Backbone bond lengths (Angstrom), bond angles and torsions (degrees), N, CA, C in turn:
res aa  C-N    CA-C-N  psi(-1)  N-CA   C-N-CA  omega(-1)  CA-C   N-CA-C  phi
1 M - - - 1.507 - - 1.493 109.49 -
2 K 1.237 118.18 124.02 1.512 119.78 179.17 1.597 107.28 -80.96
3 P 1.341 114.39 130.14 1.453 120.48 -176.98 1.607 110.61 -63.30
4 N 1.256 115.63 138.53 1.464 119.31 172.60 1.491 112.64 -102.11
5 I 1.345 112.08 13.30 1.425 122.64 -177.51 1.518 110.98 -136.34
6 K 1.312 121.68 137.22 1.495 123.69 -168.37 1.542 113.48 -105.87
7 N 1.323 116.83 -38.03 1.443 121.34 -173.27 1.581 110.78 -130.78
8 I 1.317 117.57 122.82 1.520 121.28 -175.56 1.569 104.97 -121.24
9 A 1.315 115.60 134.68 1.432 121.57 168.46 1.515 110.00 -112.44
10 V 1.414 114.88 147.69 1.447 121.99 173.78 1.402 109.47 -124.80
11 L 1.424 112.82 145.70 1.480 119.45 178.78 1.529 107.59 -146.88
12 T 1.445 110.93 155.83 1.468 116.80 174.47 1.547 106.20 -117.69
13 S 1.306 115.33 138.79 1.455 119.92 -170.96 1.494 108.53 -134.34
14 G 1.366 118.38 153.22 1.455 121.84 177.14 1.441 113.47 77.01
15 G 1.369 116.52 -147.68 1.460 120.21 -178.54 1.523 107.88 -75.34
16 D 1.316 113.08 141.91 1.563 120.19 176.07 1.495 109.56 -71.59
17 A 1.304 115.66 154.76 1.493 122.36 178.70 1.481 104.26 -145.05
18 P 1.432 112.90 141.04 1.543 118.11 173.72 1.507 108.90 -61.01
19 G 1.332 112.06 135.92 1.496 118.31 179.67 1.498 112.35 106.27
20 M 1.410 116.10 -13.06 1.505 114.38 179.00 1.510 111.09 -63.19
21 N 1.324 119.64 -33.38 1.510 119.78 -178.43 1.573 111.05 -67.24
22 A 1.416 114.05 -32.66 1.439 115.71 174.51 1.510 112.23 -63.44
23 A 1.308 114.16 -38.99 1.432 119.48 178.76 1.497 111.58 -67.51
24 I 1.295 118.15 -43.63 1.486 121.32 178.27 1.510 110.80 -59.07
25 R 1.329 115.88 -45.26 1.493 123.53 178.57 1.537 109.88 -58.56
26 A 1.304 118.47 -45.38 1.456 121.63 -178.49 1.549 109.98 -68.09
27 V 1.363 117.34 -39.11 1.469 118.35 -179.95 1.544 108.14 -63.36
28 V 1.261 115.47 -51.52 1.520 121.17 -173.84 1.578 108.98 -60.48
29 R 1.308 118.53 -49.37 1.447 120.03 -176.09 1.537 114.14 -73.17
30 T 1.309 115.94 -29.96 1.444 116.89 177.97 1.491 109.16 -69.89
31 G 1.342 115.19 -45.47 1.519 118.22 177.96 1.546 111.87 -59.75
32 I 1.347 117.88 -40.82 1.437 118.88 -178.68 1.561 107.97 -69.41
33 Y 1.291 117.88 -39.64 1.500 119.00 176.80 1.518 112.09 -54.20
34 H 1.303 116.39 -32.93 1.524 120.93 -178.92 1.540 111.41 -95.68
35 G 1.330 117.34 10.69 1.445 116.95 170.53 1.512 112.59 85.65
36 I 1.318 117.73 12.78 1.449 124.67 -178.10 1.541 108.72 -89.48
37 N 1.357 116.16 144.95 1.464 119.41 173.30 1.538 106.88 -86.45
38 M 1.384 115.41 129.11 1.359 119.73 -174.47 1.553 113.62 -112.62
39 F 1.361 115.54 143.93 1.451 122.17 -176.36 1.481 111.38 -130.39
40 G 1.303 122.65 149.09 1.456 126.74 171.88 1.515 108.93 -113.38
41 V 1.321 113.94 137.45 1.470 120.52 -179.98 1.530 104.84 -105.38
42 M 1.321 116.16 121.42 1.441 121.28 -177.76 1.528 110.23 -83.00
43 Q 1.295 117.49 139.68 1.472 130.10 178.34 1.598 111.16 52.63
44 G 1.320 111.33 51.66 1.391 119.31 169.47 1.508 119.81 56.51
45 Y 1.339 120.72 -137.91 1.495 118.54 179.54 1.471 110.89 -70.21
46 Q 1.313 121.69 -17.71 1.495 121.48 174.99 1.560 106.72 -62.03
47 G 1.316 119.20 -38.95 1.425 122.84 -178.95 1.468 111.64 -67.03
48 L 1.241 118.87 -30.05 1.549 122.25 175.22 1.505 109.72 -66.18
49 I 1.318 115.83 -38.66 1.545 120.24 -178.30 1.506 111.40 -77.42
50 T 1.312 118.08 -36.44 1.515 122.33 178.57 1.527 111.63 -88.21
51 D 1.312 119.78 -3.82 1.459 122.72 -179.16 1.508 111.82 67.33
52 N 1.281 118.71 33.90 1.433 126.69 179.28 1.500 107.58 -88.42
53 I 1.367 113.49 64.02 1.449 122.11 -177.42 1.445 112.53 -116.81
54 K 1.402 118.50 122.78 1.425 118.00 -171.45 1.561 108.76 -120.17
55 P 1.335 119.59 144.46 1.433 122.03 171.75 1.560 109.82 -65.12
56 M 1.346 113.53 143.03 1.514 116.37 173.70 1.478 112.94 -127.80
57 D 1.321 116.34 141.31 1.449 120.25 173.93 1.499 109.90 -114.59
58 A 1.350 119.67 -177.79 1.465 122.05 -178.60 1.468 114.36 -58.71
59 R 1.380 117.87 -30.78 1.385 118.40 -179.56 1.541 113.52 -80.79
60 S 1.256 115.46 -16.21 1.509 120.78 176.93 1.548 110.27 -59.47
61 V 1.309 116.46 -23.32 1.480 118.96 -174.16 1.541 110.67 -121.44
62 S 1.354 115.26 28.89 1.450 118.78 174.91 1.535 110.88 -77.26
63 N 1.310 116.73 146.04 1.492 122.34 172.69 1.508 113.06 56.73
64 I 1.339 118.83 39.22 1.509 119.96 175.61 1.490 112.38 -118.26
65 L 1.387 119.70 -3.41 1.452 117.92 -178.22 1.506 115.35 -58.38
66 H 1.295 117.23 -30.01 1.454 121.38 -172.83 1.576 111.31 -91.53
67 L 1.355 117.77 -8.78 1.369 120.82 -174.70 1.577 114.19 -83.04
68 G 1.352 111.94 139.03 1.545 113.96 174.68 1.502 107.48 -82.40
69 G 1.307 115.77 -177.47 1.420 121.70 179.69 1.545 111.98 66.83
70 T 1.382 118.38 -150.09 1.495 118.77 177.85 1.498 109.25 -147.34
71 I 1.266 116.34 131.20 1.507 123.94 -178.20 1.514 111.85 -65.56
72 L 1.393 114.41 -21.85 1.479 119.82 173.25 1.514 114.03 -82.08
73 K 1.319 118.38 -8.45 1.466 123.27 -172.93 1.550 108.77 63.20
74 T 1.340 111.56 167.65 1.524 117.21 -179.48 1.472 108.48 -146.46
75 A 1.337 113.39 162.05 1.413 119.21 178.27 1.503 110.70 -162.04
76 R 1.287 117.90 158.66 1.471 123.50 174.97 1.499 106.22 -98.57
77 C 1.314 117.06 116.15 1.506 122.77 -174.97 1.500 115.26 -108.65
78 L 1.294 120.83 102.25 1.392 124.31 -177.26 1.494 109.90 -70.09
79 E 1.369 118.36 -29.68 1.441 124.90 -174.71 1.591 109.51 -66.04
80 F 1.380 112.21 -33.30 1.441 115.91 178.72 1.546 113.69 -64.93
81 K 1.278 118.45 -17.40 1.466 121.65 -179.76 1.501 110.52 -80.23
82 T 1.313 119.19 -12.50 1.401 122.89 178.33 1.519 112.12 -88.90
83 D 1.330 115.46 154.05 1.470 117.71 172.49 1.561 115.04 -60.02
84 E 1.297 110.95 -37.15 1.517 115.12 -179.02 1.539 108.96 -66.97
85 G 1.328 119.23 -40.94 1.363 121.12 -177.87 1.535 113.88 -68.28
86 Q 1.307 115.44 -37.21 1.443 119.23 177.90 1.521 111.60 -69.50
87 E 1.322 116.18 -36.09 1.444 119.25 175.99 1.544 114.64 -60.04
88 I 1.404 112.82 -43.83 1.460 117.19 175.13 1.515 110.79 -62.50
89 A 1.298 117.57 -39.72 1.464 120.79 -177.77 1.573 109.21 -64.73
90 Y 1.310 117.48 -39.15 1.489 121.84 -177.36 1.575 105.34 -69.22
91 K 1.282 120.01 -43.64 1.470 119.89 178.98 1.489 110.60 -59.14
92 N 1.352 118.80 -40.78 1.455 121.41 179.85 1.522 112.93 -64.11
93 L 1.373 114.07 -37.17 1.494 119.52 177.20 1.474 108.97 -63.25
94 K 1.332 117.64 -48.14 1.492 123.59 -177.70 1.474 108.22 -64.61
95 K 1.305 121.51 -35.15 1.497 124.33 -179.81 1.506 108.16 -62.37
96 N 1.343 116.59 -37.85 1.410 118.65 -177.04 1.528 113.00 -97.02
97 D 1.307 115.32 15.83 1.479 125.05 179.92 1.531 114.95 49.38
98 I 1.318 115.54 36.47 1.464 123.25 179.86 1.550 107.53 -86.56
99 D 1.342 112.51 122.79 1.488 120.87 -178.75 1.541 114.99 -113.69
100 G 1.310 116.41 7.52 1.464 122.97 -179.85 1.503 111.78 -152.05
101 L 1.321 119.80 140.09 1.428 122.67 -177.56 1.515 109.68 -135.85
102 V 1.368 113.91 130.52 1.478 121.78 174.49 1.543 107.22 -105.87
103 V 1.250 118.54 120.23 1.507 120.72 179.31 1.555 107.47 -112.11
104 I 1.330 116.11 131.52 1.436 123.08 -179.97 1.557 106.58 -115.01
105 G 1.406 116.09 119.01 1.452 115.35 179.60 1.593 107.64 171.62
106 G 1.297 111.41 -159.87 1.512 115.36 -177.33 1.582 110.39 -108.19
107 D 1.311 112.57 -147.46 1.442 117.66 -171.53 1.512 115.88 -69.25
108 G 1.383 113.98 -32.66 1.427 118.02 174.26 1.558 112.65 -64.33
109 T 1.383 111.54 -42.18 1.487 113.83 178.39 1.491 112.74 -66.83
110 F 1.307 117.76 -34.36 1.477 118.60 -177.41 1.547 109.78 -78.50
111 T 1.280 117.63 -30.72 1.506 119.18 174.20 1.529 111.58 -61.78
112 G 1.346 114.15 -42.76 1.496 117.00 177.29 1.487 111.50 -66.58
113 A 1.306 117.72 -38.20 1.462 122.54 -173.22 1.531 106.10 -69.58
114 R 1.316 119.41 -44.20 1.423 123.38 -177.69 1.538 109.68 -60.63
115 R 1.270 116.45 -48.22 1.476 120.02 179.15 1.529 113.37 -61.70
116 F 1.290 112.31 -43.41 1.508 119.22 177.55 1.528 111.96 -60.65
117 S 1.308 118.03 -44.57 1.480 125.28 179.86 1.506 111.00 -63.53
118 E 1.339 114.67 -47.66 1.458 118.18 -179.72 1.511 114.58 -63.90
119 K 1.356 115.96 -34.84 1.369 118.17 -174.37 1.570 111.15 -83.73
120 Y 1.350 116.82 -29.88 1.538 114.44 -176.33 1.487 114.04 -121.49
121 G 1.337 115.03 -0.21 1.485 117.05 178.50 1.537 115.73 77.26
122 V 1.306 118.11 16.71 1.401 122.12 -177.95 1.530 106.82 -77.32
123 K 1.375 113.93 131.86 1.444 118.46 -178.16 1.551 107.15 -75.70
124 V 1.307 114.68 125.73 1.488 120.62 -175.67 1.462 114.10 -131.45
125 I 1.345 118.92 132.25 1.459 122.39 171.11 1.486 109.30 -121.72
126 G 1.300 115.58 137.15 1.518 122.24 -178.72 1.517 112.35 -101.24
127 I 1.332 114.75 139.57 1.479 121.13 168.36 1.550 106.42 -114.79
128 P 1.354 116.88 126.94 1.467 117.97 -176.35 1.485 112.00 -78.43
129 G 1.359 117.01 106.42 1.406 122.14 -179.13 1.502 111.47 -120.18
130 T 1.298 118.14 90.99 1.430 123.26 -179.00 1.537 109.90 -159.09
131 I 1.333 118.69 135.66 1.455 120.23 -178.79 1.502 113.50 -71.14
132 D 1.390 115.26 -14.36 1.466 120.11 -174.58 1.555 112.14 -71.25
133 N 1.322 120.05 -26.02 1.465 123.28 -177.28 1.521 110.60 64.28
134 D 1.314 116.29 38.49 1.494 117.29 -170.42 1.486 112.49 -114.67
135 L 1.356 119.96 32.83 1.425 122.75 174.87 1.505 111.18 -115.42
136 G 1.319 118.64 139.08 1.400 122.59 173.70 1.568 109.44 -68.11
137 G 1.385 115.67 159.26 1.436 120.08 176.23 1.497 118.77 89.69
138 S 1.319 113.74 -4.12 1.599 117.98 178.36 1.536 108.23 -145.98
139 D 1.267 113.06 131.06 1.465 116.84 174.83 1.465 113.06 -64.53
140 F 1.310 117.28 -36.00 1.477 122.23 175.52 1.518 110.50 -131.98
141 T 1.254 116.40 136.60 1.433 122.04 174.03 1.583 108.20 -95.61
142 L 1.313 117.28 156.06 1.454 121.05 -176.32 1.532 112.50 -65.72
143 G 1.301 115.17 128.48 1.483 119.10 -178.57 1.515 113.23 101.05
144 Y 1.255 116.19 -21.84 1.498 117.56 -175.28 1.516 111.97 -63.81
145 D 1.308 117.65 -45.67 1.468 121.71 177.46 1.513 114.28 -56.47
146 T 1.334 116.48 -47.41 1.424 122.67 178.60 1.532 111.08 -60.45
147 A 1.337 115.02 -42.76 1.460 121.56 -177.32 1.504 109.81 -58.95
148 I 1.314 114.76 -46.45 1.547 122.25 179.62 1.551 109.42 -61.22
149 N 1.299 117.71 -43.70 1.438 120.50 179.84 1.496 111.28 -65.33
150 T 1.350 118.49 -33.72 1.452 121.34 177.79 1.525 110.08 -68.37
151 V 1.353 116.09 -41.82 1.408 121.46 -177.10 1.578 109.16 -66.87
152 I 1.279 116.24 -39.17 1.505 120.31 -178.34 1.570 108.30 -67.23
153 E 1.279 115.09 -41.31 1.464 117.63 -177.94 1.562 110.79 -63.32
154 A 1.324 114.98 -35.61 1.481 120.50 -179.39 1.551 110.32 -72.49
155 I 1.373 112.75 -42.30 1.550 116.73 178.76 1.500 111.00 -64.73
156 D 1.341 120.01 -37.44 1.420 122.37 176.82 1.481 112.91 -55.49
157 K 1.394 115.34 -41.66 1.493 119.80 179.38 1.480 110.97 -72.58
158 I 1.380 116.92 -37.45 1.453 121.86 179.25 1.600 109.55 -61.37
159 R 1.327 112.79 -43.25 1.502 123.83 -179.11 1.540 107.47 -52.40
160 D 1.364 117.70 -45.52 1.453 117.38 -175.05 1.535 110.27 -61.36
161 T 1.382 119.37 -45.37 1.454 117.85 -179.17 1.606 112.36 -73.90
162 A 1.339 115.27 -26.86 1.433 120.51 177.66 1.584 108.77 -62.09
163 D 1.319 113.62 -46.84 1.501 120.41 179.20 1.519 109.96 -63.97
164 A 1.288 113.46 -42.21 1.557 114.97 -175.57 1.513 113.10 -65.98
165 H 1.326 117.36 -29.64 1.507 122.22 -175.69 1.513 117.02 -112.52
166 D 1.333 117.54 6.15 1.390 121.48 -179.08 1.542 110.99 56.79
167 R 1.339 113.75 57.90 1.473 121.63 -171.14 1.532 110.71 -112.33
168 L 1.335 114.71 157.37 1.463 125.04 168.59 1.508 104.77 -110.81
169 F 1.338 115.18 115.94 1.500 120.40 174.88 1.569 111.46 -105.53
170 F 1.299 110.93 130.09 1.513 118.73 165.27 1.482 111.41 -98.63
171 I 1.269 116.15 121.11 1.512 120.45 -176.85 1.512 109.37 -118.34
172 E 1.388 111.46 117.72 1.547 115.23 178.90 1.443 111.05 -91.43
173 V 1.325 115.81 132.98 1.474 120.42 177.99 1.536 108.92 -121.53
174 M 1.351 114.15 157.26 1.424 120.09 -178.07 1.488 113.51 -75.93
175 G 1.367 118.72 179.54 1.423 122.60 -179.98 1.563 109.98 139.01
176 R 1.301 117.94 -3.27 1.481 124.54 179.64 1.525 108.88 54.50
177 D 1.389 117.87 -110.65 1.469 120.19 179.65 1.465 110.76 -96.10
178 S 1.286 121.51 10.31 1.435 122.66 179.81 1.498 110.58 -114.71
179 G 1.396 113.83 134.98 1.478 117.83 -178.17 1.545 113.18 -98.66
180 C 1.338 115.62 18.75 1.428 119.93 -177.92 1.523 114.68 -57.89
181 I 1.369 115.67 -46.45 1.516 117.86 -178.97 1.528 106.35 -68.05
182 A 1.321 116.90 -42.78 1.513 116.77 -174.65 1.482 109.15 -63.99
183 L 1.314 122.21 -41.38 1.470 123.36 -175.68 1.459 112.01 -65.64
184 R 1.272 117.68 -52.47 1.485 118.85 -179.08 1.528 114.11 -66.23
185 S 1.339 113.55 -35.41 1.424 115.83 178.89 1.545 111.38 -66.59
186 A 1.311 115.06 -36.07 1.484 120.01 -177.17 1.540 109.47 -61.26
187 I 1.370 114.98 -41.60 1.436 120.17 -176.75 1.501 111.74 -72.64
188 A 1.345 114.03 -43.44 1.501 118.87 -177.73 1.520 112.64 -70.85
189 S 1.306 118.08 -20.72 1.453 122.71 -175.50 1.535 112.78 -104.40
190 G 1.421 117.01 -2.86 1.412 120.29 -174.04 1.494 117.68 63.98
191 A 1.352 117.10 34.34 1.448 119.78 -175.42 1.562 107.59 -70.63
192 E 1.321 114.93 150.53 1.432 123.08 -177.17 1.529 112.81 -77.70
193 A 1.346 117.33 -23.04 1.451 120.38 179.56 1.548 107.32 -161.38
194 V 1.287 112.81 154.54 1.481 120.07 176.44 1.505 109.54 -139.86
195 L 1.365 115.42 138.58 1.508 121.17 -179.12 1.498 106.25 -110.87
196 L 1.296 121.26 117.73 1.425 130.50 -177.91 1.522 115.31 -110.64
197 P 1.309 119.69 139.34 1.424 122.29 172.74 1.553 114.72 -56.69
198 E 1.331 115.17 -31.52 1.466 120.75 -176.98 1.482 112.13 -82.12
199 K 1.301 120.54 -8.62 1.505 121.46 -178.10 1.523 111.69 -131.37
200 E 1.251 115.31 128.66 1.480 123.14 -179.34 1.602 107.06 -72.80
201 T 1.247 115.51 117.77 1.473 123.07 177.07 1.613 109.88 -133.96
202 S 1.314 113.57 111.06 1.467 113.56 -176.13 1.525 110.19 -82.26
203 V 1.304 116.73 160.50 1.425 120.58 177.53 1.504 113.03 -61.39
204 G 1.314 115.52 -28.55 1.457 121.86 176.89 1.475 109.81 -66.76
205 E 1.261 119.78 -43.68 1.464 124.61 -179.69 1.560 108.51 -63.64
206 L 1.335 115.42 -41.56 1.563 119.91 -177.34 1.521 105.79 -66.29
207 I 1.306 119.47 -43.77 1.511 121.71 -177.78 1.474 107.82 -64.53
208 E 1.270 121.44 -41.02 1.466 121.88 178.15 1.589 112.22 -58.32
209 K 1.309 113.19 -42.65 1.455 116.75 -176.48 1.551 107.09 -71.15
210 L 1.322 117.87 -38.05 1.472 119.57 -179.45 1.556 108.49 -66.02
211 A 1.337 115.20 -39.95 1.477 117.29 -176.32 1.535 109.68 -67.36
212 L 1.322 119.63 -35.68 1.440 123.47 172.72 1.490 111.26 -58.38
213 G 1.315 117.55 -46.24 1.478 119.92 177.21 1.487 113.97 -61.28
214 A 1.355 114.37 -37.98 1.479 117.83 177.48 1.482 114.72 -66.14
215 A 1.375 112.27 -35.67 1.476 119.70 179.45 1.577 111.50 -66.87
216 T 1.367 114.80 -28.47 1.389 118.18 -178.44 1.553 112.12 -98.31
217 K 1.286 114.87 21.65 1.444 126.31 173.62 1.541 115.74 64.83
218 K 1.272 114.32 40.39 1.440 122.22 171.16 1.505 110.70 -68.21
219 S 1.330 123.64 122.85 1.461 123.20 -175.41 1.452 113.47 -78.07
220 S 1.381 118.33 -17.08 1.394 122.09 179.59 1.533 111.71 -160.59
221 S 1.266 117.39 167.78 1.566 119.28 176.27 1.470 108.09 -144.53
222 I 1.364 113.28 146.58 1.423 121.96 174.77 1.581 106.65 -122.50
223 V 1.305 110.43 128.24 1.467 117.67 178.84 1.550 108.69 -120.34
224 I 1.299 116.69 116.36 1.445 122.62 178.70 1.552 110.44 -90.46
225 V 1.257 113.88 127.54 1.532 123.67 -178.68 1.459 110.40 -115.33
226 A 1.424 116.68 116.47 1.440 116.66 173.15 1.505 108.39 -72.27
227 E 1.379 119.40 143.43 1.395 120.70 -176.43 1.523 114.88 -61.13
228 G 1.302 117.21 -23.24 1.428 119.96 -178.41 1.526 115.51 -91.85
229 H 1.320 117.72 11.46 1.436 119.20 -173.68 1.510 112.51 -70.84
230 K 1.316 115.74 143.80 1.514 121.55 -170.03 1.514 112.87 -63.67
231 Q 1.287 115.21 -25.55 1.565 118.98 -178.97 1.534 108.51 -77.41
232 G 1.340 118.36 -4.90 1.464 117.31 -173.78 1.458 113.11 107.28
233 G 1.359 114.06 -178.80 1.449 119.79 176.98 1.481 114.04 -75.27
234 A 1.301 119.65 -173.90 1.511 123.16 -174.88 1.523 109.35 -66.71
235 Y 1.359 118.92 -38.38 1.487 118.27 176.66 1.590 113.02 -59.41
236 D 1.337 115.37 -43.64 1.414 121.72 -179.64 1.523 109.49 -61.86
237 V 1.315 117.97 -49.56 1.499 121.82 -178.12 1.501 110.03 -63.22
238 A 1.382 116.74 -45.17 1.406 118.23 -177.62 1.519 114.63 -62.13
239 K 1.305 117.40 -35.65 1.441 121.94 177.19 1.472 112.11 -64.71
240 K 1.362 117.07 -42.64 1.394 120.76 -179.15 1.571 112.18 -66.66
241 V 1.340 114.33 -37.08 1.496 121.33 179.24 1.486 109.74 -67.22
242 K 1.314 112.07 -44.23 1.575 118.75 -176.24 1.478 110.40 -59.79
243 E 1.332 118.96 -34.00 1.412 121.64 -175.72 1.550 114.56 -62.49
244 T 1.386 114.88 -29.89 1.431 119.31 -179.38 1.460 116.60 -118.82
245 F 1.342 117.45 -9.62 1.529 122.73 -174.83 1.522 106.44 -131.75
246 D 1.252 122.05 101.29 1.350 126.24 -176.77 1.512 113.87 -112.72
247 H 1.269 119.79 16.43 1.456 125.44 -175.00 1.524 105.99 -62.94
248 Y 1.382 120.91 -39.21 1.417 120.36 -178.27 1.523 111.77 -109.72
249 D 1.300 114.16 156.20 1.451 118.47 165.97 1.593 108.23 -75.16
250 T 1.315 114.96 120.20 1.449 122.11 -170.21 1.511 112.74 -97.26
251 K 1.402 111.50 129.87 1.444 118.75 179.99 1.601 108.29 -128.13
252 V 1.322 113.84 159.12 1.469 117.42 178.51 1.512 106.37 -129.02
253 T 1.378 115.72 140.41 1.457 121.59 173.58 1.566 107.99 -132.17
254 I 1.301 115.41 123.31 1.494 119.95 174.62 1.457 109.96 -100.98
255 L 1.300 120.81 110.41 1.488 123.23 -174.26 1.472 112.00 -71.49
256 G 1.312 116.57 -33.88 1.534 120.97 168.41 1.535 109.90 60.27
257 H 1.379 111.87 -143.33 1.493 117.49 -164.86 1.537 110.43 -77.75
258 L 1.269 123.12 -6.09 1.502 119.61 172.86 1.455 111.53 -58.42
259 Q 1.329 117.54 -21.95 1.475 123.85 178.85 1.576 111.86 -64.77
260 R 1.342 115.96 -25.15 1.390 119.04 -178.30 1.507 113.18 -92.19
261 G 1.392 118.28 -13.14 1.455 117.75 -172.71 1.497 111.59 -99.56
262 G 1.269 115.44 -173.34 1.459 121.91 175.78 1.541 117.50 95.15
263 S 1.284 117.91 164.41 1.456 118.44 178.47 1.500 111.92 -69.42
264 P 1.301 120.72 135.82 1.441 121.62 -173.55 1.500 110.90 -70.48
265 S 1.276 114.82 155.09 1.486 121.60 177.57 1.523 112.28 -69.87
266 S 1.273 113.32 159.99 1.581 114.04 174.66 1.518 112.48 -52.28
267 F 1.443 117.15 -37.26 1.402 122.25 -178.86 1.488 108.91 -60.41
268 D 1.355 119.01 -48.78 1.426 122.05 -174.88 1.525 113.34 -71.49
269 R 1.295 115.04 -28.31 1.472 122.48 175.66 1.576 109.16 -64.03
270 I 1.292 112.40 -51.54 1.508 120.26 178.81 1.598 108.78 -63.93
271 L 1.355 114.83 -48.47 1.490 116.07 -179.21 1.495 111.96 -59.54
272 G 1.381 118.95 -44.21 1.409 121.20 176.98 1.476 112.67 -61.16
273 S 1.277 119.72 -40.56 1.494 123.70 176.03 1.564 111.17 -61.78
274 R 1.300 116.00 -46.21 1.457 120.93 178.41 1.543 114.89 -61.74
275 L 1.354 111.51 -42.46 1.426 115.63 -178.94 1.529 115.07 -74.56
276 G 1.337 114.85 -32.73 1.506 118.46 175.49 1.554 111.73 -66.12
277 F 1.414 111.58 -45.03 1.452 118.63 177.91 1.569 110.92 -56.35
278 A 1.305 113.77 -49.19 1.415 119.79 -176.24 1.584 116.15 -66.02
279 A 1.381 112.08 -34.06 1.483 120.99 177.38 1.516 111.45 -59.76
280 V 1.291 118.21 -48.35 1.424 121.33 -178.90 1.526 110.93 -68.88
281 N 1.299 118.25 -39.72 1.456 123.35 175.66 1.532 109.98 -59.79
282 A 1.309 117.03 -40.95 1.484 123.44 178.47 1.611 107.61 -61.10
283 L 1.279 118.01 -43.44 1.485 119.93 -176.78 1.519 106.93 -70.68
284 I 1.297 119.76 -40.24 1.464 120.52 177.40 1.485 110.36 -61.86
285 A 1.324 120.84 -33.94 1.500 123.06 178.59 1.473 112.41 -81.03
286 G 1.369 119.07 6.07 1.465 119.02 177.69 1.418 117.46 89.24
287 Q 1.351 118.72 2.86 1.532 122.38 179.33 1.462 111.47 -73.08
288 T 1.371 115.01 150.06 1.422 120.47 173.85 1.533 110.86 -152.55
289 E 1.260 116.94 159.03 1.469 122.93 -177.57 1.505 112.41 51.82
290 Q 1.338 113.70 42.11 1.513 123.74 175.42 1.475 110.59 -122.86
291 M 1.268 115.41 154.89 1.475 123.96 173.50 1.495 109.75 -112.23
292 V 1.329 120.43 134.71 1.408 122.19 173.44 1.557 109.40 -90.97
293 G 1.271 115.55 132.55 1.514 118.50 -174.03 1.527 109.48 -143.33
294 L 1.338 114.18 171.29 1.448 122.49 179.26 1.534 109.30 -107.29
295 K 1.420 116.38 114.12 1.399 121.55 177.52 1.496 109.77 -122.05
296 G 1.257 119.73 114.21 1.480 120.74 178.74 1.500 112.70 54.03
297 N 1.344 113.13 45.62 1.509 123.21 179.05 1.507 113.46 61.77
298 E 1.339 117.76 20.13 1.459 121.31 171.31 1.525 111.02 -123.93
299 I 1.299 117.81 145.13 1.452 117.42 -178.01 1.575 106.24 -87.24
300 K 1.304 110.02 129.19 1.517 118.57 -175.12 1.551 109.89 -126.46
301 L 1.308 115.25 153.43 1.406 119.26 172.77 1.541 108.71 -97.12
302 T 1.400 111.69 141.55 1.431 117.90 175.52 1.556 104.81 -136.49
303 S 1.296 115.41 141.62 1.477 118.87 175.85 1.563 110.56 -58.96
304 I 1.270 116.83 141.31 1.435 119.77 177.68 1.555 112.57 -59.58
305 V 1.285 115.70 -34.43 1.476 121.30 173.52 1.427 112.05 -59.31
306 E 1.389 119.59 -45.99 1.452 122.50 178.40 1.529 109.89 -67.96
307 A 1.310 118.01 -41.88 1.441 119.59 -178.28 1.573 111.30 -57.25
308 L 1.414 113.40 -36.18 1.454 119.08 178.65 1.456 114.79 -73.36
309 T 1.346 115.92 -32.22 1.464 116.97 -169.42 1.595 111.70 -101.00
310 A 1.326 116.67 -21.99 1.474 121.62 -178.90 1.500 110.18 -84.53
311 H 1.259 122.16 57.40 1.447 127.11 -177.67 1.580 108.52 -80.17
312 S 1.272 114.39 77.35 1.508 116.06 175.37 1.484 116.20 -76.86
313 F 1.355 115.56 -22.76 1.407 126.61 179.54 1.554 113.75 63.79
314 K 1.359 113.05 3.00 1.483 119.98 166.15 1.487 116.13 48.69
315 L 1.299 114.60 40.66 1.510 117.09 175.84 1.566 107.46 -90.50
316 E 1.360 113.38 102.67 1.454 118.70 -173.91 1.503 111.78 -65.71
317 P 1.296 121.95 137.08 1.495 118.67 -179.55 1.416 117.33 -61.93
318 D 1.407 118.14 -35.91 1.489 122.27 177.14 1.484 110.76 -62.64
319 L 1.351 119.37 -35.18 1.484 121.98 -176.49 1.591 105.23 -72.67
320 M 1.350 115.80 -41.62 1.506 119.01 179.01 1.536 108.47 -56.75
321 E 1.350 117.36 -48.78 1.424 121.19 -177.79 1.559 111.49 -63.84
322 M 1.291 114.27 -40.74 1.467 118.61 177.58 1.529 116.59 -57.77
323 T 1.276 117.44 -32.31 1.442 120.30 178.45 1.488 112.01 -62.48
324 E 1.396 116.91 -29.56 1.427 121.13 178.36 1.546 111.71 -79.74
325 V 1.344 109.31 -46.74 1.509 118.29 -174.28 1.518 114.12 -64.58
326 L 1.300 112.53 -51.20 1.509 118.42 -169.77 1.568 111.71 -82.28
327 S 1.247 117.36 -1.77 1.538 118.20 -173.94 1.457 111.43 -105.21
328 I 1.397 117.32 8.64 1.459 119.47 175.29 1.502 118.41 -64.79
């Protein structure tokens, strides 16, 4: 297929996610394979405004598959939300003769890309790069699998000390308004309870469950708290539980941003490669304002509008039920 596009730029924006470098590599090399001039935008949309746009060749992306973070760096750019900022960004794209843009990020990144494309007619394809797994149109977003593995590794270590000291640990995980990380981590780590933004769980219900475990001689308990839970973060929940349930010595661990870092899993390396490859092919085919995503192990296109609005958060009913059944 002869490309109808000559110059493509790729950027990463918002929070970093493991696997972004795999996607960058695939975007750059797929474009070069098809005879397209490739560019990297440094520091996300900020780089469009400051004209921090660099040519990239096949060697620019050598030996980056295993790296966490993003070689293009990332930033949150308030100026790009303004008409003036977007006008400057567009002029810089035109100055560099760039006629296609691949954006890797989450909902904030996609919101900016959609508005930019609608206003100036720039061809844009999105790659879902966020550990939160909170975009419609893809079963898994880039970085989600690695983040879960990081959480599980940490919980396994915490479990050792919890058992040794007869302790109750509250572990807060990331995910903003999505409980995807919390739910899967709870099952994979054998947590006694999980608090999700998508499900109402009162402190009383949690205490009742912990008391049942204590009565059946559980030597320790792990409670995973999604950061967006309505009862508050792990410290808030632990304080409320401690007031009425003092069977265990209570501790709190906030895993925080370590969930975003580290070498990407094989799944995220392959996913990033597939999505980057597909993004360039979509631009070559004349697509725009679409997101490439994984649906049933096939790469599918979803409009950016639908990706932003179809926030199903992917909490599978069987997994929800399993958290109750398997934690007795």
